[in-house]
C-alpha positions in Angstrom: 4.7 8.1 26.8 6.4 10.6 29.2 8.4 13.7 29.2 12.2 14.2 29.7 13.5 16.9 32.1 13.3 19.5 29.2 9.6 18.8 28.6 10.1 16.8 25.4 7.9 13.8 24.8 9.5 10.4 25.1 8.0 7.1 24.1 8.6 3.7 25.6 7.9 0.8 23.3 7.7 -2.8 24.5 9.3 -5.3 22.2 7.2 -8.5 22.2 8.9 -10.5 19.4 12.4 -10.5 18.0 13.7 -12.6 15.1 16.6 -14.9 16.0 19.0 -13.1 13.7 18.0 -9.7 15.0 18.5 -11.1 18.5 22.0 -12.1 17.6 22.7 -8.6 16.1 21.4 -6.9 19.2 23.1 -9.2 21.7 25.8 -6.6 22.6 25.7 -3.0 23.4 26.7 -0.6 20.7 25.8 2.2 18.3 23.2 2.0 15.6 22.0 4.4 12.9 18.5 4.6 11.4 18.9 4.0 7.6 15.3 3.9 6.4 11.9 4.9 7.8 8.6 3.5 6.6 5.0 3.9 7.6 5.0 1.0 10.2 8.7 0.3 10.7 12.3 1.4 10.4 15.6 -0.2 9.5 18.7 0.4 11.6 22.3 -0.6 11.0 25.0 -1.2 13.5 28.6 0.0 13.3 29.6 -3.5 12.3 27.1 -3.7 9.5 24.2 -5.7 11.1 20.7 -4.7 10.1 17.5 -5.0 12.0 13.9 -3.9 11.3 11.9 -2.3 14.2 8.2 -1.8 13.8 4.7 -2.1 15.2 2.9 -5.5 15.5 1.6 -5.3 11.9 5.0 -6.1 10.4 4.8 -9.6 11.9 7.6 -12.0 12.9 10.7 -12.5 10.9 14.4 -13.1 11.1 15.3 -9.4 11.2 12.2 -8.1 12.9 11.7 -6.5 16.3 7.9 -6.1 16.7 6.7 -3.6 19.4 3.7 -2.5 21.2 3.4 1.2 21.3 2.7 3.2 24.4 -0.7 4.7 25.0 -1.4 7.7 22.8 1.4 6.8 20.3 1.3 5.8 16.7 4.3 4.9 14.5 4.0 7.9 12.2 3.9 10.2 15.2 7.2 9.0 16.6 9.1 11.3 14.2 11.9 9.0 13.1 14.3 10.2 10.4 17.0 8.5 8.4 20.5 9.2 9.8 19.2 9.4 13.4 21.6 7.8 15.9 20.6 4.9 18.1 22.2 2.9 20.9 21.8 -0.6 22.3 21.8 -0.4 26.0 21.7 -3.1 28.6 17.9 -3.3 28.7 16.8 -1.9 25.4 17.4 0.1 22.3 17.5 3.9 22.3 16.4 5.4 19.0 17.1 9.1 18.8 16.3 11.2 21.8 12.6 10.3 22.0 12.1 6.5 21.8 13.3 3.6 23.8 12.5 0.0 23.0 12.4 -2.2 26.1 13.4 -5.8 25.7 12.3 -7.0 29.1 9.5 -9.3 27.9 10.6 -10.2 24.4 10.2 -13.6 22.9 12.7 -14.8 20.3 11.1 -16.1 17.0 12.8 -18.8 14.9 11.3 -20.7 12.0 10.9 -24.5 12.0 14.2 -26.0 10.8 12.5 -28.6 8.6 9.2 -29.1 6.7 7.9 -32.6 6.0 6.8 -32.7 2.4 5.5 -35.8 0.6 6.2 -35.6 -3.1 2.6 -36.6 -4.1 1.2 -33.9 -1.8 3.5 -31.3 -3.3 2.5 -32.2 -6.8 -1.2 -31.9 -5.9 -0.7 -28.6 -4.1 1.4 -27.1 -7.0 -1.3 -28.1 -9.5 -4.0 -26.5 -7.4 -2.0 -23.3 -7.0 -2.5 -22.3 -10.6 -6.2 -21.8 -10.2 -5.8 -19.9 -6.9 -3.8 -16.9 -8.1 -6.1 -14.0 -7.7 -7.0 -11.7 -10.6 -5.7 -8.7 -8.7 -2.3 -10.2 -8.1 0.5 -7.7 -9.0 1.3 -7.3 -12.7 5.0 -6.8 -12.0 7.5 -9.1 -10.4 7.0 -12.9 -10.5 3.2 -13.0 -10.1 2.5 -13.1 -13.8 5.0 -16.0 -14.1 3.4 -18.3 -11.5 1.4 -20.3 -14.1 4.5 -20.9 -16.3 6.6 -21.8 -13.2 4.0 -24.5 -12.3 4.1 -25.8 -15.9 7.9 -25.7 -15.9 8.1 -23.5 -19.0 9.1 -20.3 -17.1 8.2 -17.7 -19.7 6.3 -14.5 -19.8 2.7 -15.2 -20.7 1.0 -11.9 -19.6 0.3 -9.1 -22.1 0.5 -6.7 -19.2 4.1 -7.4 -18.3 7.2 -6.0 -19.9 11.0 -6.2 -20.1 11.5 -6.6 -16.4 9.2 -9.7 -16.2 11.0 -11.2 -19.2 14.4 -10.7 -17.5 13.0 -12.3 -14.3 11.8 -15.2 -16.3 15.2 -15.7 -17.9 17.0 -15.6 -14.5 14.4 -17.9 -12.9 14.9 -20.3 -15.8 18.6 -20.4 -15.2 18.1 -21.3 -11.5 15.5 -23.9 -12.4 18.0 -25.5 -14.9 20.7 -25.4 -12.3 18.4 -27.2 -9.8 17.5 -29.9 -12.4 21.2 -30.7 -12.9 22.2 -30.3 -9.3 19.6 -32.6 -8.0 21.2 -35.4 -10.0 24.0 -35.2 -7.4 26.8 -35.7 -9.9 27.5 -32.3 -11.2 29.0 -29.2 -9.5 27.9 -26.7 -12.2 27.0 -23.2 -11.1 23.8 -21.3 -12.2 24.2 -19.7 -15.7 25.1 -16.0 -16.0 21.5 -15.0 -16.4 20.8 -16.1 -12.9 23.3 -13.4 -11.6 21.1 -10.8 -13.2 18.4 -11.6 -10.7 20.4 -10.1 -7.9 19.0 -6.6 -7.3 16.6 -7.0 -10.3 13.4 -5.1 -9.8 12.2 -2.1 -7.8 11.4 -1.6 -4.1 13.0 -2.3 -0.8 13.6 -5.9 -1.7 13.8 -6.3 -5.5 11.9 -9.2 -7.0 15.0 -11.1 -8.1 16.3 -11.0 -4.5 13.0 -12.2 -3.1 13.0 -15.1 -5.6 16.5 -16.2 -4.6 15.6 -15.9 -0.9 12.5 -18.0 -1.4 14.5 -20.7 -3.2 17.2 -20.7 -0.4 14.5 -21.0 2.4 12.8 -23.9 0.6 16.1 -25.7 0.1 16.9 -25.5 3.8 13.4 -26.4 4.9 13.4 -29.5 2.7 16.7 -30.7 4.1 18.6 -30.0 0.9 21.5 -28.4 2.9 24.2 -29.2 0.4 22.3 -27.5 -2.5 21.5 -24.6 -0.3 25.2 -24.2 0.5 26.1 -24.4 -3.1 23.6 -21.7 -4.1 24.7 -19.6 -1.1 28.4 -19.9 -2.1 27.4 -18.8 -5.6 25.3 -15.9 -4.3 27.3 -14.3 -1.5 30.4 -13.1 -3.6 28.0 -11.5 -6.1 25.8 -9.4 -3.8 28.1 -6.4 -3.2 27.2 -3.5 -5.5 24.2 -5.3 -7.1 21.5 -4.7 -4.5 20.8 -2.4 -1.5 21.9 -2.8 2.1 18.5 -3.9 3.4 17.8 -6.5 0.7 21.4 -7.8 1.1 20.6 -8.3 4.8 17.4 -10.3 4.0 19.4 -12.4 1.5 21.9 -13.1 4.3 19.1 -14.4 6.4 17.8 -16.6 3.6 21.2 -18.1 3.2 20.6 -19.4 6.7 17.2 -20.6 5.8 15.3 -17.8 7.5 13.0 -15.1 6.4 9.6 -13.6 7.2 7.2 -15.8 9.2 4.6 -15.4 6.5 6.9 -17.1 3.9 7.7 -20.0 6.2 3.9 -20.4 7.0 3.1 -20.4 3.3 5.7 -23.1 2.7 4.3 -25.2 5.5 0.8 -24.8 4.1 1.8 -25.9 0.6 3.4 -29.0 2.1 0.5 -29.8 4.5 -1.3 -33.1 3.9 -4.7 -31.7 5.0 -6.8 -29.6 2.6 -6.9 -25.8 2.5 -3.2 -25.3 2.4 -3.1 -23.6 -1.0 -5.8 -21.1 0.0 -4.0 -20.3 3.2 -0.7 -19.8 1.4 -2.1 -17.6 -1.2 -4.0 -15.4 1.3 -0.8 -15.0 3.3 1.5 -14.1 0.5 -1.0 -11.7 -1.0 -0.7 -9.5 2.0 3.1 -9.7 2.2 4.4 -6.4 0.7 3.3 -5.3 -2.8 4.8 -8.2 -4.6 7.4 -9.7 -2.2 5.2 -12.6 -1.2 4.7 -13.7 -4.8 8.3 -13.2 -5.6 9.4 -15.4 -2.7 6.7 -18.0 -3.6 8.1 -18.2 -7.1 11.5 -19.1 -5.7 10.0 -21.7 -3.4 7.9 -23.0 -6.2 10.9 -23.8 -8.5 12.5 -25.8 -5.6 9.2 -27.6 -4.6 8.5 -28.6 -8.2 12.0 -30.0 -8.8 12.0 -31.7 -5.4 8.6 -33.3 -6.0 9.5 -34.4 -9.5 12.8 -36.0 -8.4 11.3 -37.8 -5.4 8.3 -39.0 -7.5 
């Protein structure tokens, strides 16, 4: 922290980790605008429509994330960011408003593993174990109440505490699951049923549950080497995003189309596929801390893919 010539406090943040998609977006100088401010992070958008998330180290690695170490005496809430504030990518960093500069001099680029080795018999065992590992304090909204039915392949609302939203999510997830069942045969080019479209933007929060579900499914398809199916799902999704979800969630979906998301989601996927024991516990612990329900929502999308993949390969 230091002061400018007018005596105003200025903060220097050191970027330590940047997602590969954020790195691409920030590869050229240009103007940015802060579009959302949260307790540990902010989202900024460039003049060409790229979106990045800048935050402290607690946000973790991810495709869109720039994680920073704050200067001595600073905390994120005290930096005074506001939506609409102008920013600028300079040669050595990112200026955010008149008070904050993010230095990229020692940053490391993060990128997920391109492929996860998954034995069908291991996946079937891990998926069966998962049912008993869902904690009692898991969210009662989003896809968490549907995990047991997703494992069983019935995909229906079984919780008395859920409501119309969960039922709508179940219907959309069922449409994606049925599309996967047919698509994995390799002989049919059918698209997901119309109820799958309702998943886009369905739910509340920064990244609605339906979006997180689709993102989890796309990430799992890419990680398992099912590129052709991922391309087909992406081709179905991309023309339908506009007007159905918010800018930030659309940016995360665009990352998922490329098989990339939050590091926590990729780690959970790897844990579920791991041949050694303890993978399910690690995966559940990780996703439980990932947003209010986003981890569970993404897990649900991955689970649909993993179950169909394991069944086909078995």
